[in-house]
TORKOL-4160 file (C-alpha; in steps of 0.2 Angstrom, whole numbers, padded with zeros to 4 digits, m for minus):
343
<pt num="1" X="0022" Y="m0352" Z="m0020"/>
<pt num="2" X="0020" Y="m0367" Z="m0008"/>
<pt num="3" X="0013" Y="m0383" Z="m0015"/>
<pt num="4" X="m0003" Y="m0388" Z="m0006"/>
<pt num="5" X="m0009" Y="m0406" Z="m0005"/>
<pt num="6" X="m0027" Y="m0407" Z="m0006"/>
<pt num="7" X="m0037" Y="m0423" Z="m0002"/>
<pt num="8" X="m0052" Y="m0429" Z="m0011"/>
<pt num="9" X="m0069" Y="m0429" Z="m0002"/>
<pt num="10" X="m0067" Y="m0448" Z="0001"/>
<pt num="11" X="m0050" Y="m0447" Z="0009"/>
<pt num="12" X="m0057" Y="m0432" Z="0020"/>
<pt num="13" X="m0072" Y="m0442" Z="0025"/>
<pt num="14" X="m0061" Y="m0457" Z="0030"/>
<pt num="15" X="m0049" Y="m0446" Z="0040"/>
<pt num="16" X="m0064" Y="m0438" Z="0049"/>
<pt num="17" X="m0070" Y="m0456" Z="0054"/>
<pt num="18" X="m0053" Y="m0462" Z="0061"/>
<pt num="19" X="m0054" Y="m0453" Z="0078"/>
<pt num="20" X="m0047" Y="m0458" Z="0095"/>
<pt num="21" X="m0064" Y="m0466" Z="0099"/>
<pt num="22" X="m0064" Y="m0476" Z="0084"/>
<pt num="23" X="m0046" Y="m0482" Z="0087"/>
<pt num="24" X="m0051" Y="m0486" Z="0106"/>
<pt num="25" X="m0066" Y="m0496" Z="0100"/>
<pt num="26" X="m0056" Y="m0506" Z="0088"/>
<pt num="27" X="m0043" Y="m0511" Z="0101"/>
<pt num="28" X="m0057" Y="m0515" Z="0113"/>
<pt num="29" X="m0065" Y="m0527" Z="0101"/>
<pt num="30" X="m0048" Y="m0535" Z="0097"/>
<pt num="31" X="m0043" Y="m0537" Z="0115"/>
<pt num="32" X="m0061" Y="m0542" Z="0122"/>
<pt num="33" X="m0056" Y="m0561" Z="0123"/>
<pt num="34" X="m0042" Y="m0556" Z="0134"/>
<pt num="35" X="m0054" Y="m0546" Z="0145"/>
<pt num="36" X="m0065" Y="m0561" Z="0148"/>
<pt num="37" X="m0051" Y="m0572" Z="0153"/>
<pt num="38" X="m0045" Y="m0558" Z="0165"/>
<pt num="39" X="m0062" Y="m0559" Z="0173"/>
<pt num="40" X="m0060" Y="m0578" Z="0175"/>
<pt num="41" X="m0043" Y="m0575" Z="0184"/>
<pt num="42" X="m0050" Y="m0561" Z="0195"/>
<pt num="43" X="m0065" Y="m0572" Z="0200"/>
<pt num="44" X="m0054" Y="m0587" Z="0205"/>
<pt num="45" X="m0043" Y="m0575" Z="0215"/>
<pt num="46" X="m0059" Y="m0569" Z="0225"/>
<pt num="47" X="m0066" Y="m0587" Z="0226"/>
<pt num="48" X="m0050" Y="m0593" Z="0234"/>
<pt num="49" X="m0052" Y="m0580" Z="0247"/>
<pt num="50" X="m0070" Y="m0586" Z="0251"/>
<pt num="51" X="m0078" Y="m0571" Z="0241"/>
<pt num="52" X="m0090" Y="m0576" Z="0228"/>
<pt num="53" X="m0094" Y="m0562" Z="0215"/>
<pt num="54" X="m0111" Y="m0563" Z="0206"/>
<pt num="55" X="m0104" Y="m0561" Z="0189"/>
<pt num="56" X="m0104" Y="m0573" Z="0174"/>
<pt num="57" X="m0089" Y="m0582" Z="0169"/>
<pt num="58" X="m0078" Y="m0576" Z="0155"/>
<pt num="59" X="m0083" Y="m0590" Z="0143"/>
<pt num="60" X="m0101" Y="m0586" Z="0146"/>
<pt num="61" X="m0098" Y="m0568" Z="0142"/>
<pt num="62" X="m0089" Y="m0572" Z="0126"/>
<pt num="63" X="m0102" Y="m0585" Z="0120"/>
<pt num="64" X="m0115" Y="m0571" Z="0123"/>
<pt num="65" X="m0105" Y="m0559" Z="0113"/>
<pt num="66" X="m0104" Y="m0571" Z="0099"/>
<pt num="67" X="m0123" Y="m0574" Z="0099"/>
<pt num="68" X="m0125" Y="m0555" Z="0099"/>
<pt num="69" X="m0114" Y="m0553" Z="0084"/>
<pt num="70" X="m0123" Y="m0567" Z="0075"/>
<pt num="71" X="m0140" Y="m0558" Z="0078"/>
<pt num="72" X="m0132" Y="m0542" Z="0072"/>
<pt num="73" X="m0127" Y="m0550" Z="0056"/>
<pt num="74" X="m0145" Y="m0557" Z="0053"/>
<pt num="75" X="m0153" Y="m0540" Z="0057"/>
<pt num="76" X="m0142" Y="m0531" Z="0044"/>
<pt num="77" X="m0146" Y="m0545" Z="0031"/>
<pt num="78" X="m0165" Y="m0543" Z="0035"/>
<pt num="79" X="m0164" Y="m0524" Z="0034"/>
<pt num="80" X="m0160" Y="m0525" Z="0016"/>
<pt num="81" X="m0178" Y="m0531" Z="0012"/>
<pt num="82" X="m0188" Y="m0523" Z="0027"/>
<pt num="83" X="m0178" Y="m0507" Z="0028"/>
<pt num="84" X="m0171" Y="m0503" Z="0010"/>
<pt num="85" X="m0186" Y="m0510" Z="m0001"/>
<pt num="86" X="m0200" Y="m0508" Z="0012"/>
<pt num="87" X="m0206" Y="m0526" Z="0012"/>
<pt num="88" X="m0211" Y="m0535" Z="0028"/>
<pt num="89" X="m0202" Y="m0552" Z="0028"/>
<pt num="90" X="m0208" Y="m0564" Z="0042"/>
<pt num="91" X="m0199" Y="m0579" Z="0035"/>
<pt num="92" X="m0181" Y="m0574" Z="0036"/>
<pt num="93" X="m0177" Y="m0588" Z="0048"/>
<pt num="94" X="m0180" Y="m0599" Z="0032"/>
<pt num="95" X="m0164" Y="m0594" Z="0025"/>
<pt num="96" X="m0155" Y="m0595" Z="0041"/>
<pt num="97" X="m0161" Y="m0613" Z="0041"/>
<pt num="98" X="m0155" Y="m0616" Z="0023"/>
<pt num="99" X="m0138" Y="m0610" Z="0027"/>
<pt num="100" X="m0136" Y="m0620" Z="0043"/>
<pt num="101" X="m0142" Y="m0637" Z="0035"/>
<pt num="102" X="m0133" Y="m0634" Z="0019"/>
<pt num="103" X="m0116" Y="m0632" Z="0028"/>
<pt num="104" X="m0120" Y="m0645" Z="0042"/>
<pt num="105" X="m0125" Y="m0659" Z="0029"/>
<pt num="106" X="m0110" Y="m0655" Z="0018"/>
<pt num="107" X="m0098" Y="m0656" Z="0032"/>
<pt num="108" X="m0105" Y="m0671" Z="0041"/>
<pt num="109" X="m0111" Y="m0682" Z="0027"/>
<pt num="110" X="m0098" Y="m0678" Z="0013"/>
<pt num="111" X="m0083" Y="m0672" Z="0024"/>
<pt num="112" X="m0082" Y="m0656" Z="0015"/>
<pt num="113" X="m0071" Y="m0642" Z="0023"/>
<pt num="114" X="m0080" Y="m0628" Z="0032"/>
<pt num="115" X="m0071" Y="m0615" Z="0021"/>
<pt num="116" X="m0079" Y="m0624" Z="0005"/>
<pt num="117" X="m0096" Y="m0627" Z="0013"/>
<pt num="118" X="m0098" Y="m0609" Z="0019"/>
<pt num="119" X="m0098" Y="m0601" Z="0002"/>
<pt num="120" X="m0109" Y="m0615" Z="m0005"/>
<pt num="121" X="m0122" Y="m0612" Z="0009"/>
<pt num="122" X="m0121" Y="m0593" Z="0005"/>
<pt num="123" X="m0125" Y="m0597" Z="m0014"/>
<pt num="124" X="m0138" Y="m0609" Z="m0009"/>
<pt num="125" X="m0146" Y="m0596" Z="0002"/>
<pt num="126" X="m0146" Y="m0584" Z="m0013"/>
<pt num="127" X="m0154" Y="m0597" Z="m0024"/>
<pt num="128" X="m0168" Y="m0600" Z="m0012"/>
<pt num="129" X="m0170" Y="m0581" Z="m0010"/>
<pt num="130" X="m0173" Y="m0580" Z="m0029"/>
<pt num="131" X="m0184" Y="m0595" Z="m0029"/>
<pt num="132" X="m0195" Y="m0587" Z="m0016"/>
<pt num="133" X="m0194" Y="m0570" Z="m0024"/>
<pt num="134" X="m0200" Y="m0574" Z="m0041"/>
<pt num="135" X="m0218" Y="m0579" Z="m0037"/>
<pt num="136" X="m0219" Y="m0564" Z="m0025"/>
<pt num="137" X="m0214" Y="m0550" Z="m0035"/>
<pt num="138" X="m0231" Y="m0542" Z="m0037"/>
<pt num="139" X="m0235" Y="m0545" Z="m0019"/>
<pt num="140" X="m0234" Y="m0531" Z="m0006"/>
<pt num="141" X="m0239" Y="m0528" Z="0012"/>
<pt num="142" X="m0249" Y="m0541" Z="0021"/>
<pt num="143" X="m0249" Y="m0553" Z="0006"/>
<pt num="144" X="m0230" Y="m0553" Z="0005"/>
<pt num="145" X="m0228" Y="m0556" Z="0024"/>
<pt num="146" X="m0240" Y="m0571" Z="0024"/>
<pt num="147" X="m0231" Y="m0579" Z="0009"/>
<pt num="148" X="m0214" Y="m0577" Z="0018"/>
<pt num="149" X="m0221" Y="m0584" Z="0034"/>
<pt num="150" X="m0228" Y="m0599" Z="0024"/>
<pt num="151" X="m0211" Y="m0602" Z="0016"/>
<pt num="152" X="m0201" Y="m0602" Z="0032"/>
<pt num="153" X="m0214" Y="m0613" Z="0040"/>
<pt num="154" X="m0214" Y="m0625" Z="0026"/>
<pt num="155" X="m0195" Y="m0627" Z="0027"/>
<pt num="156" X="m0196" Y="m0629" Z="0046"/>
<pt num="157" X="m0209" Y="m0643" Z="0045"/>
<pt num="158" X="m0199" Y="m0652" Z="0031"/>
<pt num="159" X="m0183" Y="m0653" Z="0042"/>
<pt num="160" X="m0193" Y="m0657" Z="0058"/>
<pt num="161" X="m0204" Y="m0671" Z="0051"/>
<pt num="162" X="m0195" Y="m0679" Z="0036"/>
<pt num="163" X="m0182" Y="m0690" Z="0045"/>
<pt num="164" X="m0176" Y="m0698" Z="0029"/>
<pt num="165" X="m0170" Y="m0681" Z="0023"/>
<pt num="166" X="m0159" Y="m0676" Z="0038"/>
<pt num="167" X="m0156" Y="m0693" Z="0045"/>
<pt num="168" X="m0162" Y="m0690" Z="0063"/>
<pt num="169" X="m0178" Y="m0685" Z="0072"/>
<pt num="170" X="m0182" Y="m0667" Z="0074"/>
<pt num="171" X="m0169" Y="m0662" Z="0061"/>
<pt num="172" X="m0154" Y="m0666" Z="0072"/>
<pt num="173" X="m0137" Y="m0664" Z="0065"/>
<pt num="174" X="m0124" Y="m0668" Z="0078"/>
<pt num="175" X="m0105" Y="m0667" Z="0079"/>
<pt num="176" X="m0103" Y="m0654" Z="0066"/>
<pt num="177" X="m0084" Y="m0652" Z="0065"/>
<pt num="178" X="m0075" Y="m0635" Z="0069"/>
<pt num="179" X="m0066" Y="m0626" Z="0055"/>
<pt num="180" X="m0048" Y="m0630" Z="0052"/>
<pt num="181" X="m0033" Y="m0620" Z="0045"/>
<pt num="182" X="m0018" Y="m0630" Z="0041"/>
<pt num="183" X="m0024" Y="m0645" Z="0051"/>
<pt num="184" X="m0026" Y="m0633" Z="0066"/>
<pt num="185" X="m0044" Y="m0634" Z="0074"/>
<pt num="186" X="m0052" Y="m0618" Z="0077"/>
<pt num="187" X="m0063" Y="m0624" Z="0091"/>
<pt num="188" X="m0060" Y="m0611" Z="0105"/>
<pt num="189" X="m0073" Y="m0598" Z="0109"/>
<pt num="190" X="m0060" Y="m0584" Z="0104"/>
<pt num="191" X="m0058" Y="m0592" Z="0087"/>
<pt num="192" X="m0077" Y="m0591" Z="0084"/>
<pt num="193" X="m0077" Y="m0573" Z="0091"/>
<pt num="194" X="m0065" Y="m0566" Z="0079"/>
<pt num="195" X="m0073" Y="m0576" Z="0065"/>
<pt num="196" X="m0090" Y="m0569" Z="0067"/>
<pt num="197" X="m0083" Y="m0552" Z="0070"/>
<pt num="198" X="m0074" Y="m0553" Z="0053"/>
<pt num="199" X="m0090" Y="m0560" Z="0044"/>
<pt num="200" X="m0100" Y="m0546" Z="0052"/>
<pt num="201" X="m0088" Y="m0532" Z="0046"/>
<pt num="202" X="m0088" Y="m0539" Z="0029"/>
<pt num="203" X="m0107" Y="m0539" Z="0028"/>
<pt num="204" X="m0108" Y="m0522" Z="0035"/>
<pt num="205" X="m0096" Y="m0515" Z="0023"/>
<pt num="206" X="m0104" Y="m0524" Z="0008"/>
<pt num="207" X="m0121" Y="m0518" Z="0014"/>
<pt num="208" X="m0115" Y="m0500" Z="0016"/>
<pt num="209" X="m0107" Y="m0500" Z="m0001"/>
<pt num="210" X="m0123" Y="m0506" Z="m0009"/>
<pt num="211" X="m0134" Y="m0493" Z="0000"/>
<pt num="212" X="m0123" Y="m0479" Z="m0006"/>
<pt num="213" X="m0123" Y="m0485" Z="m0024"/>
<pt num="214" X="m0135" Y="m0485" Z="m0039"/>
<pt num="215" X="m0143" Y="m0502" Z="m0032"/>
<pt num="216" X="m0146" Y="m0494" Z="m0015"/>
<pt num="217" X="m0154" Y="m0479" Z="m0023"/>
<pt num="218" X="m0165" Y="m0490" Z="m0033"/>
<pt num="219" X="m0171" Y="m0499" Z="m0017"/>
<pt num="220" X="m0175" Y="m0483" Z="m0008"/>
<pt num="221" X="m0185" Y="m0477" Z="m0023"/>
<pt num="222" X="m0195" Y="m0494" Z="m0023"/>
<pt num="223" X="m0198" Y="m0492" Z="m0004"/>
<pt num="224" X="m0204" Y="m0474" Z="m0006"/>
<pt num="225" X="m0216" Y="m0477" Z="m0021"/>
<pt num="226" X="m0215" Y="m0493" Z="m0032"/>
<pt num="227" X="m0225" Y="m0486" Z="m0046"/>
<pt num="228" X="m0215" Y="m0469" Z="m0047"/>
<pt num="229" X="m0199" Y="m0479" Z="m0047"/>
<pt num="230" X="m0205" Y="m0490" Z="m0061"/>
<pt num="231" X="m0210" Y="m0474" Z="m0071"/>
<pt num="232" X="m0193" Y="m0467" Z="m0070"/>
<pt num="233" X="m0185" Y="m0482" Z="m0078"/>
<pt num="234" X="m0180" Y="m0493" Z="m0063"/>
<pt num="235" X="m0182" Y="m0511" Z="m0066"/>
<pt num="236" X="m0192" Y="m0515" Z="m0050"/>
<pt num="237" X="m0192" Y="m0534" Z="m0053"/>
<pt num="238" X="m0174" Y="m0535" Z="m0055"/>
<pt num="239" X="m0169" Y="m0524" Z="m0040"/>
<pt num="240" X="m0182" Y="m0534" Z="m0029"/>
<pt num="241" X="m0174" Y="m0550" Z="m0034"/>
<pt num="242" X="m0157" Y="m0543" Z="m0031"/>
<pt num="243" X="m0162" Y="m0538" Z="m0013"/>
<pt num="244" X="m0170" Y="m0555" Z="m0010"/>
<pt num="245" X="m0155" Y="m0564" Z="m0015"/>
<pt num="246" X="m0142" Y="m0554" Z="m0005"/>
<pt num="247" X="m0153" Y="m0554" Z="0010"/>
<pt num="248" X="m0155" Y="m0572" Z="0009"/>
<pt num="249" X="m0137" Y="m0575" Z="0006"/>
<pt num="250" X="m0133" Y="m0566" Z="0022"/>
<pt num="251" X="m0145" Y="m0576" Z="0032"/>
<pt num="252" X="m0138" Y="m0592" Z="0025"/>
<pt num="253" X="m0121" Y="m0585" Z="0030"/>
<pt num="254" X="m0127" Y="m0584" Z="0048"/>
<pt num="255" X="m0134" Y="m0602" Z="0048"/>
<pt num="256" X="m0118" Y="m0609" Z="0041"/>
<pt num="257" X="m0108" Y="m0601" Z="0055"/>
<pt num="258" X="m0120" Y="m0607" Z="0068"/>
<pt num="259" X="m0118" Y="m0626" Z="0065"/>
<pt num="260" X="m0099" Y="m0627" Z="0069"/>
<pt num="261" X="m0101" Y="m0615" Z="0083"/>
<pt num="262" X="m0114" Y="m0625" Z="0092"/>
<pt num="263" X="m0107" Y="m0642" Z="0086"/>
<pt num="264" X="m0124" Y="m0646" Z="0080"/>
<pt num="265" X="m0141" Y="m0640" Z="0075"/>
<pt num="266" X="m0159" Y="m0645" Z="0076"/>
<pt num="267" X="m0176" Y="m0639" Z="0069"/>
<pt num="268" X="m0180" Y="m0631" Z="0085"/>
<pt num="269" X="m0166" Y="m0618" Z="0082"/>
<pt num="270" X="m0176" Y="m0611" Z="0067"/>
<pt num="271" X="m0193" Y="m0609" Z="0074"/>
<pt num="272" X="m0205" Y="m0594" Z="0069"/>
<pt num="273" X="m0200" Y="m0585" Z="0084"/>
<pt num="274" X="m0183" Y="m0582" Z="0078"/>
<pt num="275" X="m0190" Y="m0572" Z="0063"/>
<pt num="276" X="m0201" Y="m0561" Z="0074"/>
<pt num="277" X="m0186" Y="m0558" Z="0085"/>
<pt num="278" X="m0175" Y="m0552" Z="0070"/>
<pt num="279" X="m0189" Y="m0541" Z="0063"/>
<pt num="280" X="m0190" Y="m0533" Z="0081"/>
<pt num="281" X="m0172" Y="m0530" Z="0080"/>
<pt num="282" X="m0173" Y="m0521" Z="0063"/>
<pt num="283" X="m0189" Y="m0511" Z="0069"/>
<pt num="284" X="m0182" Y="m0506" Z="0086"/>
<pt num="285" X="m0165" Y="m0501" Z="0079"/>
<pt num="286" X="m0173" Y="m0491" Z="0064"/>
<pt num="287" X="m0179" Y="m0498" Z="0048"/>
<pt num="288" X="m0167" Y="m0493" Z="0033"/>
<pt num="289" X="m0153" Y="m0489" Z="0045"/>
<pt num="290" X="m0137" Y="m0500" Z="0045"/>
<pt num="291" X="m0131" Y="m0493" Z="0062"/>
<pt num="292" X="m0149" Y="m0495" Z="0068"/>
<pt num="293" X="m0150" Y="m0513" Z="0063"/>
<pt num="294" X="m0133" Y="m0516" Z="0072"/>
<pt num="295" X="m0140" Y="m0507" Z="0088"/>
<pt num="296" X="m0156" Y="m0516" Z="0088"/>
<pt num="297" X="m0148" Y="m0533" Z="0086"/>
<pt num="298" X="m0136" Y="m0529" Z="0100"/>
<pt num="299" X="m0150" Y="m0523" Z="0112"/>
<pt num="300" X="m0162" Y="m0537" Z="0110"/>
<pt num="301" X="m0149" Y="m0551" Z="0108"/>
<pt num="302" X="m0141" Y="m0546" Z="0124"/>
<pt num="303" X="m0156" Y="m0540" Z="0134"/>
<pt num="304" X="m0162" Y="m0557" Z="0138"/>
<pt num="305" X="m0145" Y="m0563" Z="0144"/>
<pt num="306" X="m0142" Y="m0548" Z="0155"/>
<pt num="307" X="m0159" Y="m0549" Z="0163"/>
<pt num="308" X="m0155" Y="m0568" Z="0167"/>
<pt num="309" X="m0139" Y="m0563" Z="0175"/>
<pt num="310" X="m0146" Y="m0549" Z="0186"/>
<pt num="311" X="m0162" Y="m0557" Z="0191"/>
<pt num="312" X="m0162" Y="m0571" Z="0205"/>
<pt num="313" X="m0166" Y="m0589" Z="0199"/>
<pt num="314" X="m0183" Y="m0589" Z="0207"/>
<pt num="315" X="m0188" Y="m0574" Z="0196"/>
<pt num="316" X="m0179" Y="m0580" Z="0180"/>
<pt num="317" X="m0195" Y="m0581" Z="0170"/>
<pt num="318" X="m0199" Y="m0563" Z="0175"/>
<pt num="319" X="m0186" Y="m0557" Z="0163"/>
<pt num="320" X="m0198" Y="m0560" Z="0149"/>
<pt num="321" X="m0210" Y="m0548" Z="0157"/>
<pt num="322" X="m0197" Y="m0535" Z="0159"/>
<pt num="323" X="m0191" Y="m0538" Z="0141"/>
<pt num="324" X="m0208" Y="m0534" Z="0135"/>
<pt num="325" X="m0210" Y="m0518" Z="0145"/>
<pt num="326" X="m0194" Y="m0511" Z="0139"/>
<pt num="327" X="m0199" Y="m0515" Z="0121"/>
<pt num="328" X="m0215" Y="m0506" Z="0123"/>
<pt num="329" X="m0207" Y="m0491" Z="0131"/>
<pt num="330" X="m0194" Y="m0490" Z="0118"/>
<pt num="331" X="m0206" Y="m0490" Z="0104"/>
<pt num="332" X="m0217" Y="m0477" Z="0113"/>
<pt num="333" X="m0204" Y="m0464" Z="0115"/>
<pt num="334" X="m0193" Y="m0469" Z="0100"/>
<pt num="335" X="m0206" Y="m0474" Z="0086"/>
<pt num="336" X="m0193" Y="m0472" Z="0072"/>
<pt num="337" X="m0180" Y="m0483" Z="0081"/>
<pt num="338" X="m0165" Y="m0480" Z="0091"/>
<pt num="339" X="m0155" Y="m0474" Z="0076"/>
<pt num="340" X="m0167" Y="m0469" Z="0063"/>
<pt num="341" X="m0162" Y="m0468" Z="0045"/>
<pt num="342" X="m0156" Y="m0451" Z="0038"/>
<pt num="343" X="m0169" Y="m0442" Z="0028"/>
């Protein structure tokens, strides 16, 4: 008899996911910086011939993609609280702020390396997530949302007004040094592109594993019915605090990346509008869906830039009107999001 080699379900599932489309997408992501530099080369060729193409530069495209990936990371992090546990968090930008200022101050004031400041910022974000979570464990709905908004606004006002704490007006931290590896400065846009892509991949992988584990099932049970979940033996307080800490840590990770990427931060970067924008990404993509959060972040983060490229300069402000109309239409015809969670 012939010996047949059988694969376990996990190996079969992995093999099914590795398709030609997946491989093509992987190579597209890896080679995207070369594509943007190719656009610059073509643009210069046409310009030398007196032909001006109405396209953005390669650096502009690469910088936009980095911003989009950053918002995708933040949307996945917020989805843990809003999508998995069913709590409306309007103060997620507060953890974004904590990560940015933790890494920024450590690098500029104490000269600490980025690779050390990054995990410290993540841990500090998780700590502030627990600090905010403990007094809000029994709050739900509008009450929880109001408390989260107040938390973020409090942090924002502190860094904006208290000059003695940050050392400059409006919470400015300038000249944040870029990351280094073996004394080689990683200050090029393509360096930041690969860095944010790796961070996003790690966050998506960890979130996916958590969702399909006992922890994720507990979060979903809390979202569906908190009292029923508690009656079945789930420690609701413990799992809520875990969700707050992990979500806050991911937000702080995004903030820690932002400082070196922009070579500086200020309080204006972390206004309340940022929280609303990230919530819209989660809702638009599909609450509770990891792929939905990624899609929502990609659509909303890139939509404003695309409209700015397309519209003439005299109609630049009209992009906000078009932006709002597109959002209304999407929520009208896709109320569960672009990629709703599986039942």
